[in-house]
C-alpha positions as CSV (number, residue, x, y, z in Angstrom):
1,M,34.2,17.4,18.4
2,K,30.6,16.8,19.5
3,T,27.7,19.1,18.6
4,I,25.4,19.8,21.5
5,Q,22.1,19.4,19.6
6,A,21.0,18.8,16.0
7,T,17.3,19.1,15.2
8,Q,15.3,18.8,12.0
9,L,11.6,19.1,11.5
10,V,9.5,17.3,8.9
11,K,6.2,19.0,7.8
12,I,3.3,16.5,7.4
13,P,0.9,17.5,4.7
14,P,-2.9,17.6,5.4
15,G,-4.7,14.3,5.1
16,I,-1.8,12.3,6.4
17,T,-1.5,11.0,10.0
18,V,1.9,10.1,11.4
19,T,2.3,8.4,14.7
20,V,5.5,7.7,16.6
21,N,5.8,5.0,19.3
22,S,9.3,4.4,20.7
23,R,11.0,5.2,17.4
24,K,8.6,3.2,15.3
25,V,7.0,5.5,12.8
26,T,3.6,4.8,11.2
27,V,2.3,6.8,8.2
28,K,-1.3,6.6,7.1
29,G,-2.6,8.1,3.9
30,P,-5.1,7.7,1.1
31,R,-3.1,4.9,-0.6
32,G,-2.5,2.8,2.6
33,V,-0.3,2.5,5.7
34,L,3.5,2.2,5.9
35,H,5.5,1.2,9.1
36,R,9.2,1.8,9.7
37,D,11.4,0.9,12.7
38,F,14.2,3.4,13.6
39,R,15.2,1.8,16.9
40,H,18.7,1.1,15.6
41,A,19.3,4.9,15.5
42,R,20.1,6.6,18.8
43,V,17.9,9.7,18.2
44,D,14.8,11.3,19.7
45,I,11.8,11.2,17.4
46,S,8.6,13.0,18.5
47,M,5.5,14.7,17.1
48,V,5.3,18.5,17.5
49,G,1.6,19.1,17.2
50,K,-0.3,17.2,14.5
51,D,1.7,18.5,11.4
52,K,5.4,18.3,12.4
53,L,7.7,15.4,13.2
54,K,10.9,16.4,15.1
55,V,14.1,14.3,14.9
56,E,16.9,15.4,17.2
57,K,20.3,14.1,18.3
58,W,22.1,15.3,21.4
59,F,25.9,15.3,21.7
60,G,26.6,13.6,18.4
61,T,29.7,13.2,16.3
62,R,29.6,14.2,12.7
63,K,28.6,10.7,11.5
64,E,25.9,10.4,14.2
65,L,24.4,13.7,13.1
66,A,24.0,12.5,9.5
67,V,21.3,10.0,10.8
68,V,19.0,13.0,11.6
69,R,18.7,14.0,8.0
70,T,18.5,10.4,6.8
71,I,15.5,9.6,9.0
72,C,13.7,12.8,7.8
73,S,14.3,11.7,4.2
74,H,12.9,8.2,5.0
75,V,9.8,9.7,6.6
76,L,9.3,12.0,3.6
77,N,9.5,9.0,1.2
78,M,6.9,7.2,3.3
79,V,4.6,10.3,3.1
80,K,5.1,10.4,-0.7
81,G,4.4,6.7,-0.9
82,V,1.0,6.9,0.8
83,T,-0.1,9.9,-1.2
84,K,1.3,9.4,-4.7
85,G,2.9,5.9,-4.7
86,F,6.0,4.9,-6.7
87,Q,6.2,3.5,-10.2
88,Y,9.3,2.1,-11.9
89,K,9.3,1.3,-15.6
90,M,11.7,-1.3,-17.0
91,R,12.6,-2.1,-20.6
92,S,13.9,-5.3,-22.2
93,V,17.1,-4.9,-24.3
94,Y,18.2,-7.6,-26.6
95,A,20.2,-7.9,-29.8
96,H,19.2,-11.3,-31.2
97,F,17.2,-13.6,-28.8
98,P,14.0,-11.8,-27.8
99,I,13.5,-11.9,-24.0
100,N,10.1,-13.3,-23.1
101,V,8.7,-12.0,-19.7
102,T,5.6,-13.5,-18.2
103,I,4.0,-12.4,-14.9
104,T,2.2,-15.0,-12.8
105,E,0.7,-15.4,-9.3
106,K,-1.4,-12.2,-9.1
107,S,1.4,-9.9,-10.4
108,S,3.9,-11.1,-7.8
109,L,6.2,-13.4,-9.8
110,V,8.2,-12.5,-12.9
111,E,9.5,-15.3,-15.2
112,I,12.2,-14.4,-17.7
113,R,12.6,-16.9,-20.6
114,N,14.9,-17.1,-23.6
115,F,17.6,-14.7,-22.2
116,L,20.5,-15.0,-24.6
117,G,18.8,-18.1,-25.9
118,E,19.2,-20.0,-22.6
119,K,16.6,-22.6,-21.7
120,Y,16.9,-21.7,-18.0
121,I,13.8,-19.9,-16.6
122,R,14.7,-17.0,-14.3
123,R,12.1,-16.4,-11.6
124,V,12.0,-13.2,-9.5
125,R,9.5,-12.7,-6.7
126,M,8.3,-9.2,-6.0
127,A,8.6,-7.7,-2.5
128,P,5.4,-7.6,-0.5
129,G,3.2,-4.7,-1.6
130,V,4.8,-4.5,-5.1
131,T,2.8,-5.4,-8.2
132,C,4.3,-5.9,-11.7
133,I,2.4,-5.6,-15.0
134,N,3.2,-5.7,-18.7
135,S,2.8,-2.3,-20.3
136,D,0.0,-2.0,-22.9
137,A,1.4,1.1,-24.5
138,Q,5.0,0.0,-25.0
139,K,6.4,-3.3,-26.2
140,D,8.9,-5.1,-23.9
141,E,8.1,-2.9,-20.9
142,L,7.4,-3.8,-17.3
143,I,5.7,-1.5,-14.8
144,L,6.4,-2.0,-11.1
145,E,4.1,-0.2,-8.6
146,G,4.0,0.1,-4.9
147,N,3.8,2.4,-1.9
148,D,7.3,1.7,-0.4
149,V,10.1,3.1,-2.5
150,E,12.6,0.6,-1.0
151,S,10.5,-2.4,-1.9
152,V,9.8,-1.2,-5.5
153,S,13.4,-0.3,-6.1
154,R,14.7,-3.6,-4.6
155,S,12.3,-5.6,-6.8
156,A,13.5,-3.7,-9.9
157,A,17.1,-4.4,-8.9
158,L,16.4,-8.1,-8.5
159,I,14.9,-8.2,-12.0
160,Q,17.9,-6.4,-13.4
161,Q,20.5,-8.5,-11.6
162,S,18.8,-11.7,-12.7
163,T,19.7,-10.8,-16.3
164,T,23.4,-10.2,-15.9
165,V,25.6,-11.6,-18.6
166,K,28.3,-14.0,-17.4
167,N,31.6,-14.9,-19.1
168,K,31.1,-12.5,-22.0
169,D,32.3,-9.0,-22.9
170,I,29.6,-6.8,-21.3
171,R,30.5,-4.0,-23.7
172,M,29.2,-6.2,-26.6
173,F,26.5,-8.2,-24.8
174,L,24.2,-5.4,-23.5
175,D,21.1,-7.7,-23.2
176,G,19.1,-7.4,-20.1
177,I,16.1,-5.7,-18.4
178,Y,17.0,-2.2,-17.2
179,V,15.1,0.6,-15.3
180,S,14.1,3.2,-17.8
181,E,12.0,5.6,-15.7
182,R,11.2,6.4,-12.1
183,T,8.0,8.2,-11.4
184,T,4.9,8.3,-9.1
185,I,1.7,6.5,-9.8
186,V,-0.5,9.6,-9.2
187,K,0.8,12.2,-11.6
188,A,1.4,15.8,-10.5
189,D,-1.1,18.3,-11.9
């Protein structure tokens, strides 16, 4: 059965400008600009005044209506990114061989050495707009920062996947680099 119309509004906070041009959404804020293309989704996206974004779907099945809320969530993540930013903290876990992590090329390339005593150097390049630094406060901790939540989380996932243990019992060999905390760069008051 098809629903005649499904609509959802996204409130835009003050200090942020959102523009929509043929389902391409641009969000500008104090931390920068984010662009996102929603042309794959068959929905209507328009601005209602200056502080509301409207996403609507006409005559959609149940699965097509789910896209409306998904696009609203993506826009809210973009708004959060240009106001507060996203920060992921990762910790190195090892039993015997200490994992050595170095960051090169202006905080955009992570090199992982001595993982399980291997000589192979694992190199992980950060997504555009993501910076990685070694934490000063905590030993064996990486901090990934950026405005786009998908880029930051994808970079963290690539680091974690580069240290998967092969041909061993993963219940015993828990070595690796894992995400320990997800937060924003600008802390809430």
